[in-house]
Wavefront OBJ file of the C-alpha trace (Angstrom):
o trace
v -45.148 -96.401 -43.520
v -43.174 -93.278 -42.556
v -44.398 -93.544 -38.967
v -42.548 -96.857 -38.669
v -39.237 -95.133 -39.367
v -39.925 -92.527 -36.692
v -40.735 -94.822 -33.791
v -38.166 -94.066 -31.109
v -38.892 -97.376 -29.399
v -36.983 -99.158 -32.170
v -33.705 -97.761 -30.854
v -31.728 -100.268 -28.832
v -34.186 -103.131 -29.301
v -33.130 -106.759 -29.243
v -31.982 -108.668 -32.296
v -35.197 -110.692 -32.436
v -37.354 -107.618 -32.721
v -34.974 -105.966 -35.175
v -35.147 -109.021 -37.420
v -38.937 -108.967 -37.174
v -39.061 -105.338 -38.273
v -36.595 -105.868 -41.101
v -38.679 -108.771 -42.380
v -41.906 -106.767 -42.374
v -40.422 -103.680 -43.966
v -38.567 -105.831 -46.478
v -41.792 -107.438 -47.618
v -43.413 -104.054 -48.117
v -40.380 -102.785 -50.032
v -40.638 -105.920 -52.152
v -44.220 -105.061 -52.975
v -43.111 -101.579 -54.129
v -40.448 -103.139 -56.321
v -43.066 -105.378 -57.893
v -45.156 -102.296 -58.654
v -42.182 -100.778 -60.507
v -41.691 -103.983 -62.487
v -45.390 -104.018 -63.262
v -45.168 -100.624 -64.936
v -42.722 -101.994 -67.527
v -44.220 -105.474 -67.865
v -46.227 -106.872 -70.709
v -49.999 -106.748 -70.220
v -50.127 -110.545 -69.897
v -47.993 -110.419 -66.775
v -49.484 -107.316 -65.151
v -52.191 -109.198 -63.230
v -49.752 -111.725 -61.801
v -47.290 -109.030 -60.728
v -50.067 -106.951 -59.153
v -51.297 -109.978 -57.210
v -47.783 -110.699 -55.943
v -47.342 -107.090 -54.866
v -50.631 -107.202 -52.933
v -49.640 -110.435 -51.182
v -46.261 -108.991 -50.189
v -47.891 -105.829 -48.833
v -50.442 -107.738 -46.754
v -47.812 -110.168 -45.458
v -45.529 -107.271 -44.556
v -48.254 -105.465 -42.644
v -49.178 -108.640 -40.767
v -45.529 -109.143 -39.859
v -45.269 -105.596 -38.520
v -48.448 -106.150 -36.523
v -46.826 -109.188 -34.934
v -43.749 -107.056 -34.227
v -46.020 -104.648 -32.392
v -46.666 -107.250 -29.726
v -42.904 -107.269 -29.127
v -42.614 -103.484 -29.145
v -45.382 -102.954 -26.600
v -45.277 -105.989 -24.293
v -47.865 -106.134 -21.557
v -46.728 -108.965 -19.354
v -45.023 -108.531 -15.977
v -41.849 -110.331 -17.052
v -41.420 -108.264 -20.223
v -41.777 -105.085 -18.165
v -39.150 -106.122 -15.631
v -41.533 -107.333 -12.923
v -41.334 -110.582 -10.960
v -43.745 -112.606 -8.867
v -42.264 -111.895 -5.444
v -43.351 -115.168 -3.844
v -41.788 -117.200 -6.677
v -38.649 -115.059 -6.539
v -38.236 -115.659 -2.800
v -38.862 -119.396 -3.177
v -36.200 -119.669 -5.890
v -33.793 -118.019 -3.460
v -34.611 -120.296 -0.543
v -36.762 -117.831 1.387
v -40.279 -118.047 2.811
v -42.673 -115.167 2.119
v -46.131 -114.650 3.537
v -48.640 -113.135 1.108
v -52.076 -111.768 1.953
v -53.604 -109.963 -1.038
v -56.504 -108.251 0.725
v -57.598 -106.405 -2.411
v -58.411 -109.757 -3.985
v -61.159 -110.367 -1.409
v -63.526 -108.299 0.694
v -61.411 -107.651 3.802
v -60.216 -104.217 2.725
v -61.433 -100.644 3.111
v -63.584 -100.931 -0.033
v -65.297 -104.083 1.197
v -65.128 -105.756 -2.227
v -62.641 -107.210 -4.678
v -60.700 -104.349 -6.205
v -60.463 -103.927 -9.971
v -57.255 -105.326 -11.429
v -56.727 -108.068 -8.838
v -57.447 -111.559 -10.165
v -54.917 -113.747 -8.342
v -53.174 -114.130 -4.996
v -49.921 -112.758 -6.367
v -47.555 -109.940 -5.506
v -45.616 -108.302 -8.340
v -42.675 -105.942 -7.920
v -39.866 -104.722 -10.126
v -36.783 -106.918 -10.269
v -34.826 -104.230 -8.433
v -37.300 -104.118 -5.557
v -37.340 -107.920 -5.337
v -33.555 -108.062 -4.986
v -33.648 -105.464 -2.199
v -36.457 -107.327 -0.417
v -34.423 -110.523 -0.611
v -31.729 -108.773 1.403
v -34.335 -107.858 4.010
v -35.740 -111.371 4.103
v -32.333 -112.947 4.644
v -31.620 -110.683 7.605
v -35.041 -111.281 9.131
v -34.555 -115.048 8.890
v -31.612 -114.823 11.287
v -34.018 -113.272 13.806
v -36.739 -115.885 13.313
v -38.838 -113.433 11.328
v -40.122 -112.994 7.774
v -41.976 -110.474 5.642
v -45.705 -110.582 5.092
v -46.749 -108.574 2.044
v -50.246 -107.155 1.563
v -49.686 -105.205 -1.640
v -46.938 -104.022 -3.968
v -47.549 -103.318 -7.643
v -51.071 -101.876 -7.924
v -52.763 -101.500 -11.330
v -53.974 -98.008 -12.201
v -57.452 -99.489 -12.616
v -57.361 -100.363 -8.905
v -56.469 -96.773 -8.033
v -59.386 -95.622 -10.199
v -61.633 -98.018 -8.269
v -60.511 -96.420 -4.997
v -61.393 -92.992 -6.356
v -64.891 -94.094 -7.397
v -65.420 -95.697 -4.003
v -64.266 -92.573 -2.146
v -66.691 -90.444 -4.154
v -69.596 -92.703 -3.131
v -70.261 -91.274 0.313
v -73.155 -93.674 0.857
v -70.856 -96.698 0.961
v -69.421 -96.813 4.481
v -69.658 -100.550 5.154
v -65.983 -100.846 6.195
v -65.728 -97.606 8.156
v -65.696 -99.234 11.597
v -62.666 -101.385 10.746
v -60.579 -99.218 8.442
v -61.381 -95.530 9.038
v -63.484 -95.151 12.207
v -62.235 -91.651 13.058
v -62.052 -90.229 9.533
v -65.023 -88.823 7.636
v -65.201 -90.377 4.206
v -65.680 -87.015 2.500
v -62.221 -86.042 3.825
v -60.304 -89.009 2.405
v -59.011 -86.959 -0.557
v -58.241 -83.899 1.525
v -56.341 -85.901 4.116
v -54.328 -87.774 1.481
v -55.672 -91.254 2.089
v -57.027 -91.528 -1.470
v -55.499 -89.998 -4.621
v -55.871 -90.364 -8.385
v -52.386 -91.873 -8.733
v -50.219 -94.076 -6.546
v -46.535 -94.880 -6.361
v -47.603 -98.506 -6.089
v -48.434 -98.440 -9.804
v -44.746 -97.871 -10.576
v -43.952 -101.296 -9.134
v -41.334 -100.560 -6.455
v -43.544 -99.714 -3.488
v -44.616 -102.362 -0.973
v -47.064 -102.626 1.920
v -45.828 -105.165 4.446
v -45.338 -106.220 8.031
v -43.315 -108.746 10.028
v -44.321 -112.269 11.075
v -42.628 -114.934 13.155
v -41.297 -117.940 11.273
v -42.495 -120.254 14.038
v -46.217 -119.609 13.661
v -46.652 -116.839 11.032
v -48.056 -114.530 13.705
v -47.894 -110.826 12.867
v -45.867 -108.624 15.149
v -48.013 -106.057 16.928
v -47.623 -102.734 15.144
v -50.352 -100.875 17.022
v -52.808 -100.815 14.099
v -53.793 -103.094 11.267
v -52.614 -102.545 7.707
v -54.460 -99.850 5.714
v -55.884 -98.285 8.857
v -56.720 -94.687 7.917
v -55.818 -92.840 11.088
v -52.975 -90.780 12.582
v -52.392 -93.773 14.837
v -50.819 -95.463 11.806
v -48.115 -92.825 11.529
v -44.758 -94.446 12.399
v -43.978 -91.547 14.719
v -47.289 -91.679 16.603
v -46.591 -91.676 20.347
v -49.942 -93.175 21.360
v -48.822 -96.729 20.607
v -47.076 -98.821 23.248
v -43.321 -99.016 23.643
v -43.301 -102.568 22.250
v -45.425 -101.564 19.241
v -43.149 -98.622 18.538
v -40.112 -100.902 18.776
v -41.626 -103.252 16.185
v -42.297 -100.343 13.840
v -38.801 -99.011 14.322
v -37.222 -102.399 13.593
v -39.256 -102.818 10.398
v -38.296 -99.327 9.252
v -34.635 -99.862 10.115
v -34.231 -103.096 8.169
v -36.095 -101.669 5.162
v -34.118 -98.422 5.109
v -30.805 -100.282 5.252
v -31.932 -102.304 2.218
v -32.545 -99.139 0.213
v -36.192 -98.308 0.894
v -37.682 -95.091 2.213
v -40.692 -95.024 4.549
v -43.878 -92.956 4.377
v -44.574 -90.695 7.323
v -48.297 -91.554 7.415
v -48.124 -95.374 7.130
v -45.822 -97.687 9.091
v -46.292 -100.472 6.478
v -45.450 -98.468 3.319
v -41.968 -98.412 1.735
v -40.621 -97.338 -1.676
v -37.311 -98.342 -3.221
v -34.982 -95.336 -3.384
v -33.562 -96.388 -6.751
v -36.864 -97.377 -8.329
v -36.493 -97.984 -12.086
v -39.743 -96.246 -13.069
v -40.001 -92.748 -11.645
v -42.871 -91.442 -13.753
v -44.409 -94.493 -15.419
v -47.628 -95.965 -14.012
v -48.657 -99.445 -15.136
v -52.077 -100.989 -15.544
v -51.609 -104.700 -16.238
v -53.775 -106.982 -14.103
v -52.482 -109.009 -11.184
v -53.255 -112.484 -12.524
l 1 2 3 4 5 6 7 8 9 10 11 12 13 14 15 16 17 18 19 20 21 22 23 24 25 26 27 28 29 30 31 32 33 34 35 36 37 38 39 40 41 42 43 44 45 46 47 48 49 50 51 52 53 54 55 56 57 58 59 60 61 62 63 64 65 66 67 68 69 70 71 72 73 74 75 76 77 78 79 80 81 82 83 84 85 86 87 88 89 90 91 92 93 94 95 96 97 98 99 100 101 102 103 104 105 106 107 108 109 110 111 112 113 114 115 116 117 118 119 120 121 122 123 124 125 126 127 128 129 130 131 132 133 134 135 136 137 138 139 140 141 142 143 144 145 146 147 148 149 150 151 152 153 154 155 156 157 158 159 160 161 162 163 164 165 166 167 168 169 170 171 172 173 174 175 176 177 178 179 180 181 182 183 184 185 186 187 188 189 190 191 192 193 194 195 196 197 198 199 200 201 202 203 204 205 206 207 208 209 210 211 212 213 214 215 216 217 218 219 220 221 222 223 224 225 226 227 228 229 230 231 232 233 234 235 236 237 238 239 240 241 242 243 244 245 246 247 248 249 250 251 252 253 254 255 256 257 258 259 260 261 262 263 264 265 266 267 268 269 270 271 272 273 274 275 276 277 278 279 280 281 282
C-alpha cells in the first residue's frame, strides 16, 4: 500500500476523508499485526487468526475504495460548480437559459455529447460575478440570457469530429454561411480544447425583463463570421451600442471579452487555469 502514502491529494483534505483513510489503513495494519501473532500462535489457533487477518485486509481495502470516491469526486458541487439558474433564483434574480447544445438548433444540427439537461453550470466564482452583472441589469429592465457556460470535454471532442466530417453541412446556411467548413480549424472556430471546459467562460446575451426579447446584437449566437466580432463596423449603430453595453457591464464585473465573439466572456480570476473537466451536464 505504499502508493497510498504517496498520494499528494491527501494533503489538506477534510476531516471526514482523513478519518476514512485512517480507518482503512488501520484495518490493513491490523491484518499485518494478526499475521505477526499468527507466527507465534499455537497450530490450533493459526486458522482462526489467518481468517481474521484476511477479513481485516479485505475490509480495509473496501474502506479505501470508498475513500476513493471522496478523493476523486465527479459531481459539479464537489468540484466547486453551481447550477447558475438555481444560484440566481436563490439570490432573487431571474435568468434566461437556452441550452442550444441540448437540442438541434446549433451549428452541429444535433444534440451535443455531454449535454443531458437544460442546465448551465459555472464555477462558484463566475456565478458570484454574474450575480453582480444581473443586479445591475435589473435596474435597467434587462437580464442575462445564457446559451452555454461549462462545456464538457466530450462536447469539444464532438465538435472536432463534426468539423472533420466535411459532408455534414446541414446547418451551414444558419451558422456559417460565409465560411468553408474545411477552414473551421484554421480560422479558429473549432479547436481540440476550450476555455469553456474550465468552467468560468460564458456565452450570453441581453434580454428585456418585460418580454424576454433579445437585444439586437447584429448576429445570432454562435454565428461563425467576422460579423460577430465585437469591433465589426458593418453592424448598425444600435447593434454596436448593445454589444458595447454588454461588454462594459461584463468587464466591470471582472470578465474579459473575446475579440471574435460578442457573446463570449471569461472570468479574469478563474479558479482553474489549466484544468479541463468532462462531467456531463445533467
